[in-house]
N, C-alpha and C positions, 0 to 999 in steps of 0.2 A: 514269317517273322524272323528277323535276325537275332541271334543269341549272343549276348555279351558274356564271354567266357571268363572275364575278370570281375563279374558282378557278384562279389561275395557278401554274405550277410554281415553287417557291421555290428560290432559289440555296442557301439554308441546307441543304437536303436533299442537295445535291451536295457541299458543303464538309464538313459534319459527317457522317462516313461511317457510323457505326453507325445502323442503322434501329431501329424501335420494338422489334422482336423481339429483336435483339441487345442493346439496352439493358436489356430486361427480364431476359435471361439473365445479363448481367453484374451487375445489381443483386441478383439472386437469389444469385449466387456470393458477393457481399459481405454478404449478410444484411440488406439494407435494403429498405424497401417502395417507395421512389421515390428519384429523384435528389436531390430537395431534402433528404431525410434524410441522404444522404451528404454534401452540401455543409454541412449544419448540423454534422456531425461533423468537418468538415475545416477550415472557415473560421471563426475566432472570431467570435462574435456581435457583440462590441463594435466590430469594424471593418467590419461588413457595411454596404452602402449601404442607406439607408432608403427609397429610391424607385428605380424603373427608370430606365435611361438615357433621355434625351430626344434622339432622333435621327430623321431623316426615315424615312418608311415604306420598307421594302426594295423594291428593284426587281428584276425578273427580269433575266437576262442580256441578253435581247433589248431590253427597255426601257432598261436602262442604256446599252448601246452606242448606241442611237438618241439618247438624251438627251445622252450625253457627246459625241457628234459635234457637236451644236449648240454645246457649250462649246468644243470644239476649234476650231471655225470662227471663234471670236472672236479667235483668234491670227492675226495678219496676217503672212504670209510675205513679207518684203521681201528683196531681194537685198542680201547683207551684204558690206561691204568694211571692217568695223570692225577685224578682226584681233585684236591684243592676246592672242594665244594661242588663239584660237578661229576656225576657218575652215570654210567649206563644203567638204565632201569627197564622194566617191562611194563608197558601200558596195557592193562587188561583190555581185550578187544571190546568188551561191553562198555567200557568207559571211553575208549577211543571213538567208537561209532556213535554212542548215544550222548556224549557230552562234547568232546573236542570237535567232532565233525558234524554236530547237530545245530542248525541255525536257531532252533528253539531255545538253546542255551546261549550261543555265542552272539546273537543279535539283540539280546536284552540290554536294557540300560541300568545304570546305577539304581539300587532299590530305594530311592527316595519315596516313591509311592508304594508303601509297604503292602497295601491291601491287594495289589496285583503283582506282588513279588515274593509271596510266601515260600515258593519253592527254593529260590536262590538263598533267601534269608535262612531257611532251615539248614541248607547245606553249609552256609557260612558259619552258622552256629555250631554245626558239626566240626568244621575246621577249627574254630576257636577251642572247642572241647578237646579235640585231638591234641592241639598244641599245649593247652594248659595241663592235660593229663601227662603227656610225655615229658614236659619240662618240669612238672611239679610246682608250677606257679598258679596264681589265683585268677589271673586275667590275661587275655590275649586279644590282639586286634584281628580284624578279618583280612589280613595279609598286607604286606608292603611290597616294594618293587623288587628287592633282592636282598641277599644277606648283607652285603657291604653297606647299602644305603640304610638298612635297618640298624646297623651298628652306628652309622652317622646320626640317626634319629636318637639313639640312646645318649649320645653326647649332649644333644640339645635338651633331652628330657632330664638327665642328671644335672645339667647346668642350671636348669630352671627349678630343680628340686632342692638346691642347696639350702641348708637350714643352720641356724645358730650364728652367733656373732663371729665365731672363729672361721666358719666355712662360707659365710655369705659372699665374701670377696675371693674365695679360692678359685683359681683359674687354670689349674693344671689337670690334664687328663692323661692317664698312663695306659698305653696299649702294649701288651706282651709281644715281643718280637716273634713269637710262635703263632701269632694270628696269620691268617691267609694274607699274602702280599697285596692282593687286590683290595682287601678290606683296609689295610694300613694306608694304601694309596688314597683311598676315598676319605679316610679320616683326616688326612692332611688337607684335603679340599674343604671338609666341613668345619674343621677347627679354626683355621687361620682367619677367615672373615669375621668371626664372632669374638676374636680375641682370646681364644682358648689355646693355652700352651700345650701342644701335644708332645709327649715324651714316649719314645719307643725303646724298649729294652728288655732285659732279663727280669722276669717277675721275681725271681729269687733275690735280686739285688734291690728291690723297691723298698723305700722307707715309707710305710703307710702312716707314720706320725707326721709327715710333712704337712704343715698347716695350709699350704697352697694347693694340696691335692684334693680333688672332689670326686673323682671317678676312675674306675679301672675296667679294662676289657681283657679277658683271657679267652683262649680257644680250647674247647673240650669236645672231642679229641682235638689236639692241636694240629697245626699244618704238617708236622712231621709224622703224625699218627699217634703220638704218645698220649696216654691218659693219666691224669693225676687227680688226687682228691684235694679240692680247694677249700674244704670246710674250715680248717684252722686259719688259713689265709684270710678268708672272708670274715671270720669272727674278729680277727685282729683289725681288719679294715673298718668294720663297723664300730669297733671300740674307739676309733679315731674319726668317726663321722664321714667315712669314705664309702661310696656306693660301688658295687661290683656287678658288672654284666658278664655273661658268658655267651660266646658264640658257639653254638652246638649243632648237632646233627640228629634229626628226628629218628632215623633208623637205629643209630647207635643207642639212643636213649630208651629203646625198647629192652635193652639188656644191661645198660650201664646205670649206675647210681645217678638219679636225676639232679639237676642243678638246684631245684627247690629244696632238696634234702641237705644241700650244702649251704643253704640260706642265701642264695644269690638274689640280687635285687631285680635283675632283668635277664632275659635270655633271648638271643636273636639267632637267626639262621635262615635256611632255605628249605622249602618242602619239595625241591626238585626231584629227589630220588624216590618220592612217593608217586611214581607213575608218569612223571612229566619228562618228555625227551630233553636232552641237553640243548639241542637247537643252536649250537654255536654261541650259547650265552644267554638265551632267554626267548620268551618270557617265562619266569618262574615265580612262584609265590614266596616272597620273603615273609618272615614272621617276627613279631616282638611280643614276648610275654613278660608280665611283671607282677608286682604285688598290687592288691586292691587299693593300697594307699596312694598309688600313682594313677588311679583311673581318670583323674582330671588332667593329667599331664601326658598320658600315652598318646602318641600321634596316630593318625589314620582313623579308620572306621571301626566301630564296635557294634556288633549285632546283639541286641538284647531281647528279652521276653517281656511282653506287656499283655494287655487285655484289650479286646475289642468292645464295641458298644453293648454287646450281649453278655460280656463277662468271660468270653472264650479266650484261651491262651492264643497269643498272636506274636509274631516276630516283627521287629522293626530295627532301624538304625538308631542306636542309643546315643545320648549325650551329644546330639548334633551341634549344639551351640559351641562345642569345643573347636569346631572346624575353622579353617582359615577364612572361610567365606564370611564368618561372623566376626572373628577376632581381627582379621586383616593384619595391620602392622604390629599388633600385640600377639600374634600367633607365634608359636615356637616351631611350627612345621608348616610346610606348604603342600603337604600331601593332598593330592586330588585324585589321581588315578591309583587304584589299588591293583591287585592282580587276581581279580575275582574268579575268572574262568579257570585259572591254574590252581587257585585255592580250592575251588569246587572239585577239580580233578584229584587233588591230593587227598581231600576229605573222602571222596568216593573210593579211592584206593585203600584207605584205612578201613572204611566200612566193608569193602568187599573181602579184604583179607582178615579183618578182625585182629584182636590182640595176639592170639596164638599164631595166626598166619604171619603177622609182622615179625614176631619173635623167631619163627622158623626161618624167614628170609634173613633176618639179622644174624642168627647163629650160623647159618650156612655161609653167609658172607664172611663172618669172623673166622669160621673154620677154614675157608679158602686162604685167608691171610696166615693162619697157623700152618697150614700145609705148605704154603710158599716159604714162610720163615724157616721151617724145619728143613725143607729141601735146599734152600739157599745156604744154610749153615753146613749141611752135609757136603756141599761141593766146595767148602772152604772159605766162604765169605761171612762177614759179620753183619748181623742185624742190629742196628743202633738202638732202636727203641724196643725194650723188652716187654713193655705193657702197651697194648694197642687194641683197637677194635677191628679195623679192616685195612689200615694203612701201615706199611712197614718201610723203614728207611734203611737202605743197604749201604754199608761203608765201602765205597769204591773210590779209586783215585781219578783225577781228571782224564788221564790217558785211558784207563779202563772204561770210564763212562763214554768217552768218545767212540771207542771200538764197539761198545754195546749199542750205542745210539745208531750207528751206521747199520749194524746187522738187524736191530729191532725194526728200523724203518723199512729195510729190505723185506722184512717179514710182516709188514703192515701192522706194526705194533708201536704204540706210544707209551713211554714212561715219563716220569717227571725227573728232570735233571737239575740238581742243586748247584750253586756256584762253587762249592767246595769239592765237587766231583761225585758226591753221593747221589744215589738214585732212589726215588720214591715210587712205590707201587701201591695203588689203592684197588682193592677188590670191590666187586659190585654184584648186583642181582643176576647179571648175565654170566658171571664167571663160573666155569665148571672145571673139573679136574684136568681135562685135556688142555685147557688154557694155561693152567699152572705148569703142566708138562712143557708146553711151548715156551713159557717164560724161562724156565730153568734151562732149557736147551739153548735159548739165546745167550744166556750168561755163560754157559759152558763153552759154546762154540766160539763166542766172541773173545773169550779170555783163554781158550785152550785148556780148560779144566776138564780132566778126564775121570774125576772121581765118580764112581758108580752110585747112582741114586735112583731108586725105583719109586717114583712119585705116586704111582697108582697103588702100590703096596702101602705106602705111608698114609694114603687117603683112607685106609680102613681103620686107622687108629688115631683119629683127630679128636681132641678134647677142648673144652673151654679153657682158655688161659688167662681170662680176666681175673685180676686179684679179687679175693673174696670181698674186701671192703669197698670195691668199686662195682660190684654186681648189683643190679637192681633187685630190690626186695618187694617193692610196692606194686599193686595191681594198677592197671591203666585201661582206658577205653571200656569201662564197665557198663556204660549206658547201653540199653538194649539195641540201639541203632547199630552198634558195632558188632552185634552177634546175630542179627536177624536176616542178613542179606548176603550170605556166602554162596548160595546157589544162584547160578546166573539168571534163571527165570525170576527169582525174587528180586535180584539186583535190578534187572531190566525194568520190572514193574515199578520198583521204588523210584528209579530215575524218571520214569515216564509220569508217575503221579506228581513228582515235584515239578517237572517241566510243564505239566498242564495247569499248574497254579499261577504261572507267570505269563504276563503279556509281553510279547516281543514283536519284532518286525515281521514275523511269520503271520501275525494276526492283523495288524493294521499299522497305519502311519504313526510314528512317534515324533511329534513336531516340536522337539525341544530346542528352543532358541539357544544359540551359542554351542550346541552340541552336535549338530549336523548328522543326524541318524539316517544315513543314506543306504542304498543297496550295498550289501556285501556279497558280491557275485560268487556263485559256486566255482566258476573257473579260476577266480582269484584265490579261493581258499584251498583248492585241491593240492597244490604243491606243498602246503605247510606240513602235511603229514608224510611227505616223501622221506624215506630214510636218508637220502643224500643231504637233506637239510636238518633233520632231527637228530641224527646220530653222530654229529661232529662236536668234539670238545672245544670250548672257546679258546683254550690255550694250545691247541694243536698247531704245529708249524703252518705258517700261511701258505706254503707251497702245496699243502694237502687240501686247501680250501679255495682253490682257484675259481670255482663256481661262485662261491660267496663273494670273493674279491671282485669278480666281474660284475656281479649284481650291485655291490657297493659303488663301484666306479661309475656305472651307468646311471644308477639312481641318484647319486650325488650330482652328476652332470645335468640330469633332467630337472632336478629340483632347483639347481642353480639357474637354469634357463627360465623356469617358471617364476622364481622369486627375483631374478635379476642380480643375485649375489655372486661372489667370486669363489666362495668355499662353503662346504657343508660338513657338519659333524652328525653322524648317525647315532652317536653314543647315548644321548639322553633317552631314558626309557619311560618317560611320561611327559605330558605337556608341562606340568609344573616343574619337572626336572629340567626341561628345556629352558624354561624361564630362568631358572637358577643358573644353568650353564651359560646362558646368554649374558646375564649380568656379571658372572665371574669373568667372562671373556673381556667385557668392558673394563672391569676392575683391573685385570692383569695388564691391559693396554695402558691404562692411566699410570699404573705403578712403573711399567717399563719406561715411561716418559718422564718419570720423576714427579708424577702428580698423585701420589698416594693419598693426599689430603682430599681428593675429589670423591666425596662419599654421599652426596645428596642426590636422591632419586625423586624426581617429580612425577606424581601419579594422579590422574584424574579421579574425581570422587566416584565416577561411575565404573571404575575398573573392576575386573574380575578379582575375587578375594585372594587368589593366589599371588597376584602382582605385588601388593605390599608385603605379604608374608615372604615371598622370594627375595625381595629387596633387603629386608632385615636379615635374613639368613646369609645374604651376600655381604653383610657388614655395612649396609647403607642406612642412612637416615631418610625417612619418608617425609616429603612435603606434598600435601594434597592441593591440587588446583581445582577450582570450581568449574561447574558446567553451567551454561546459560539456560534460559527457559526452554529453548529448543532442544536441549539435551547435548549440545555441542560443547567442546572445551572452550572456556572463557579465555579468549586469546589475550586480552589485556591483563587478566589475572596471571596467566602463564608467563607473559612477558615480564611482568613486574617481579614475579618470584624467580624466574631464570636470571634476571639481571641482579637481583638482590643476593642470590647464591652463586653468582658467576665464578667466584674464586674457588668454590668447592663443588660445583655442579658436576655430577657424574653422568647422569642419564635422565631421559624421559622414558616412561613406560606408557605406551599407547596401544589401543586396540583399533584396528581399522578393517572394514567399516566400524564405526563406533559400537560400543556395547548396546547402544540404543537403536541399532539397525539402520544407521544413516551414513552415507558417504559425506564426511565433513568437507566443505569446500575449502577450508583454511588449512588443510593438513600440510601442504608444502611450506606454508608460512610458519606453521608450528615447528616443523622440523628445522627450519632455518634458524629460528630463534634459539633453539637448543644448541645448534652448531656454532652460532655466533657467540655463545657464552661458554664455549669450551666443552660442552657435553656431547654425548652420543645418544642416538635414538634407538630404543629397543621397541620392537613392535610385537605384540601378542598376536600369534597367528590363528587364534580361535575362529576368526571370521574370514579365513582365506577362501572359503567356498564362494565368496562374492568377488574375489579378485582374479582368480586363475584365468589367464588369457586376455583379460581386459586391462588390468593394471598390475603392479607388483610392489612389494615392500621397498625394493631399491629405487624404483621409479618415484615413489612417494617421498623418499629421502631417509628411510630407515637405514640403520647401520647393521642391525642384527635382528633376526626374527626366528621364533620357534614355530614349527609346523606341527599341527596335530594330525599325524598320519591316521589316527583312529577317528578322524572327522573328515577332513577334505579328501583324504586319499584312501578311504575305504577299509582300513583295518577295522574289524568290528569292535564294538564297545565291550562285548564279553561280560555284560552284567556289572560293569564298573571297572573294567580292565581286562585284557592288556591294552597298553597304549604305547605309542612311540612319539617322542617330541624332538626331532632333530633341529639343529639350529643352522641357519645360513648367516654368513657375515660378509662384509665388504673386505677388500684385500688387506687393509692394514690391521684388521682384527684377526685374520686367518692364522697367524703364527701362535695365537693364544688359545686355540680351541683345546678341548679336553684331550689329554694323552692317556697313556696306560702304563702301569709299572711292569706288567708281565709280557705283553705283546706290543710290538711297534704298530700303532694304528695309523701310520702315515701322516702324522701331524707336523712333526719337526721338533727342533731342539728347544724352542720356546714354549712348547705345549704345557698347558696346565695339568695338574693332577686330575685323576678320573672323577667323573660324576656318577658313574654306574659301575657295577662289578665287572661287567664284560666289556671288551674293547669296542664292540659295535652294538652294545646294548641288547635289545630284544631282536637279535638278528633273524630268528626263524620266521618272524611275521613280516619282515621287509618284502618278501616276495609278493605279498598281497598288493602293496602300493606299486611295486614294480609292474605287476600284471595290469593293474588299473591304467597306469600311464601308457604302457605298451599297447594295450588294446583300444584305448580311447584316441590316442594321438592328439596332436595340437588342436585340430578343429573340434574333435569330440570333447576335449577338456573345456575349450572355450564355450562350446554350445551348452555344456553342463552348467557353467556359471550363468550364462544367459537364461537358461531354463529355470534355474533356482531363483533368480531374480524375478522372472515372469510368474512363477508359481506363488511367490510371496506377495507380489503386488496384486495378483488376481484374488488371493484370499483377503487382502486388505480391502479391495473393492466390495467383496461380498459381506465382510464383517463390519465395516466402519459405520454402517447405518444402525447397527445394533450395539456395538461396543466402540467407544472412542479409541482411535489409534493415537498413541501418546506422542510419538515423534515421527516426522517425515522430513525428506530432503527439500531442497529449494523448489522443486517442481511437484511436490506432493507425493513423491515416490519413496518407497523403502528400498533397502538393499535386499538381502536374502532372508531377512527376518523382520519381525515387527513386534511392538509392544502394545497390547490392548489393555485399556484401563478398566479395572473392576472396582475401583474404590467408591464409585458413586452408589453402589448397592449396600454399602455398610450401614447407612441409617435404617435400612429395612432388616438389618441383622444378617445379611448375606455376605460372607467373606469369600476371598478368592479361593481359599481352601475348599469351600463348599462346591464351587464350580469344578475344581480339579477332581474332587471325589465323584461328583455327578457324571463327569465324562466317562468314568469307568463303567457306568451303567449303559453307556452308549458304545462300549467296546473300544475306548481310546485311553491311551496314556495321556496325562495332562501335559501341556507345554510347560516350559520353565516357569516356576511359580515364584513371584515376589523378587525376582532378580532381573535387572539391576534396580528396579523400583518396587518397593513394597506394595502389595495389593494389586499387582498386575500379572499378566501372562505374556511371556515372550514366545512367539510362534515362529518356527522355521520349518518349512515343508520339505526342502531339498528338491533336487531335480529328478529324483527317482520315484516320485509320486505322480500318478496319472491325474487328470482332471476329475475323473470319477471319484477318486479317493479324496481329493481336495474338497469337492462338492459335498461328499458325505460327511466329512469332518465339519465343514461350515454349516451343514444342515443341523448337525448335533449342537453346535454352539448357538445357532439361532433358536433352536427349540429350547435350549437351556435358558436363553434370554427371555423367552416367553414364560418359562416357569418362574423366573425371578420376578417378572412383572405380575404374576399371579399373587406372589407374596406382597409386593409393593401395593397392589390394589386391594389387598385384603381378601382375595378369593381363596388363598391358601393360608393355612395356619402358620404363624410366624416361627414356630418351633417344629411342629410335626409336619414338615413338608418334604418333598422329594430331594431337595438339596441338602437339608440338614441331616437327613437320614441316609444319604448316599455314602458309600455304595450299598446296594441291596444284594444280598446273597441268595443263592438258590434255597438254602436251608430255611431262611426266614420267610421265603415266598411260599413254600409248600408245607411248612410245619405249623400246626396249631391254627388258632383263629386269627384272621387278619383284622387288626383293630385300628390300623392307620387311616386317616381321613382322605386317602386317595386310593385308587385301585391298584391291584397287583400289576395289571397290565401297564399302567402309567409308570410304576416303579421300575419294571425290568424290561419292558418292550416299548420304550417311549417313541420309537420310530419304526416303520415296517422293516427296514433293513436289519435291525437288531435281531428280530425273531428268526431270520434266516440263518444267522451265524452268531449266536450269543456267546460272549465270553463272560464267565461267571467269576467275579471276585470271590475268593474263598473265605474271607473274614469281613466283618463289618468295620466301620471306622475305628481306628486304633487310638487308644488313649496314650498319647506320647508322654504326658506328664506323669502318669502312673508308672510307666516303664523307667523313667529317670529316677523317680523316688524309690523304686523297688528294683534296683539294677540286678538283673540276672543275665550273665553273658556266656553261659555254657549250658549244655543239655541238662535239664533238671531231672532228678530221679523219678521213675514211674510212680513211686509212692507219693511224691508231692502232687502229681496229677490227681491221684486217688483222694488225697486229703482235700484238694480244692473242690472236687466233685461232691464229696461228702458234706 
């Protein structure tokens, strides 16, 4: 037998799960001869690509990791003292291995189905408790995208909270010029579209009696490192109806007077230095804490405590009706992706170290700053800020700074260099005495300073230098969870207990329509924790990050090839942020052409909830266009509204394939109507998994599109985040892509201000999508799309006899997802929620519930699921349909049945007398496969209404548990 020495194992065969035999079986069930016949029946011919994608030849996993290591090594790891909200930290190995590198944590979905997400929900409640304790506030959300976007959310929150006749029309927001520059840059982005007048200046000069002023942001410690007591300032602001937010630092707040004691109205920041690598900018968990009075205005997600059907304490996402999916164009935020995985890591860091451990780290970091300041002064230089936590600003001239910079970089060290020539140095958890010695030597050698200073001797006599009135006096993290798990064995077991409560992709398919929960391959994930990617500061000189720059260049080119666009921005760090960035790009284009009056966004009634919310945030007015009975955009209604608003038309927001899971035949005509009336077409990329290699946004006629890299391109959902939402644009929109105030991110002179804190957003997880494309290649990516469509249509064939499929294309086919209608069961008392909860007993997470149509399930299997898994899920759905029929026929009690009582827990099954009118076996082992691999929900169905009426969003004292039990 002749051996083919070039016959390598293809990654595609690992990612696209159905093998040749399974594909043939599914095609036979669909009545087509091959997969191309199915695609021809599904994807309209006029939008199909005329040639294959042009991408590099696919690499094997082994080849990719070897080659990618050479790219990684082009990043130079310098010791960083830049600060500005990003710091070297130490990730405890028990957290690195058991959370960050653990698919049981990173492949889980947003915890909408709380009964099978109690582990993540508990850790997110720990995160909220950590934030509220450290900030001294009453309420915190379960993380935001980063510090700068959190500050942007505060503007919207304060703007919506204006009260009284005098302040209702106030439109001025003041930001101190001592805030981090990336935050100020993003505030410019957020304020302008909604008509807020942003003023940046010296807080000492601010007139808080100004009747047009509604809000203020100050930084504490500020960007120079200085710390000040804002108590009197805030009191004066409140006397004049002005709300005050503080951007702060969680580690600093372990030893500094907390903002709550100063009566702040909100506190924002980043939890990055709590064990999360810098990663050239992200992802990191931002936070926003506020007063209880603003619980209805606070953006993002809040985890609360409620009760399950048996009265047991249970966690859930609280106040869900505040989210943009419900409020749509009335929403004040478009937050969709949080940063759950990173929030979980930060909470685990606080739990592992506890309050005393955190204070030890904080005082040691502060001590290093003291040691540095003393040493610097001994060699004859001045420290500008006398009161600080861990950042000192040194008074040097531009010529001195230039000499220091040259030598520092020769010695692989980065400082912060101010425009006036001053130098900033921020200490961090990794800093030790030898590093301070190195810093002092750089200053002395660069400037020729010969004063003798024995840094190591000075290190023996370092004291706290924080002014007494700024030292923290109150306790924090007093809940037992922050004191029980300091031994690694205890921490390991705690993390494992939480992990075991959550269903993720390690257990079974998660067939969430519009969310594309596909394989997150191990080979894609491995580089994320390489130090060459994790240990780079986002504001390090670009020449030190050539590996990253190569990744950006290649990834942008590949994504442009896939989408058909001319330029790509990787900065948006969530899908919703990508929507916002795309609309801002269109807005900037119209303004540059003298068409600033173009502010009408046409949006289909079926659109994802973030679409209208993003449009309003971008300063647009929303006009809704109807859908016809087949679920498609009503072209005549669209045409009429586009022509009616032609003078002011900005854009159309469209999802393709449609949110209903169909390739609309009229999409090219729809885009042309918008173009004919002076508008541009924004395409939501949520459903790109049905396009790659077959069609493209540009081919359809779109002008801009965001891509969910955490969907189509394999970045894991991480329990509700991280995500990346880059935008692609046609050539004439390219000059208006997001820029950055600190680092040139290669956009150009017409660049808009930033939409994320870091120049390239969540840079450290971009290697995942890079790896996916590099290992799949053009053919593999195209086959993935075909397989996703095949899997969806096979499930449609199996399920449509049992559940009506709501929308199909012209030939009866769906795209990569479908909507099954459950509304006909309502007369029998069975709701779609009952089906969702019953699926848990079968070991499955429910598909998307009641979106985009109430009372339905939207199912998307992806290409990464085998026929065996598809069949098992279908078997579960068919068996549930039989259970529904038992209720309809009167064979099962209308209230005490397996659906209404789902999910069933192990505790209720084995404890006490079984009084339900069906067997234990029917409850928990409804099909044979379940018994072989049972996943147990840890709580019974949760009472959401009780949780909202009795809102508790932080860890409750142990004594409260005891009172409940009594």
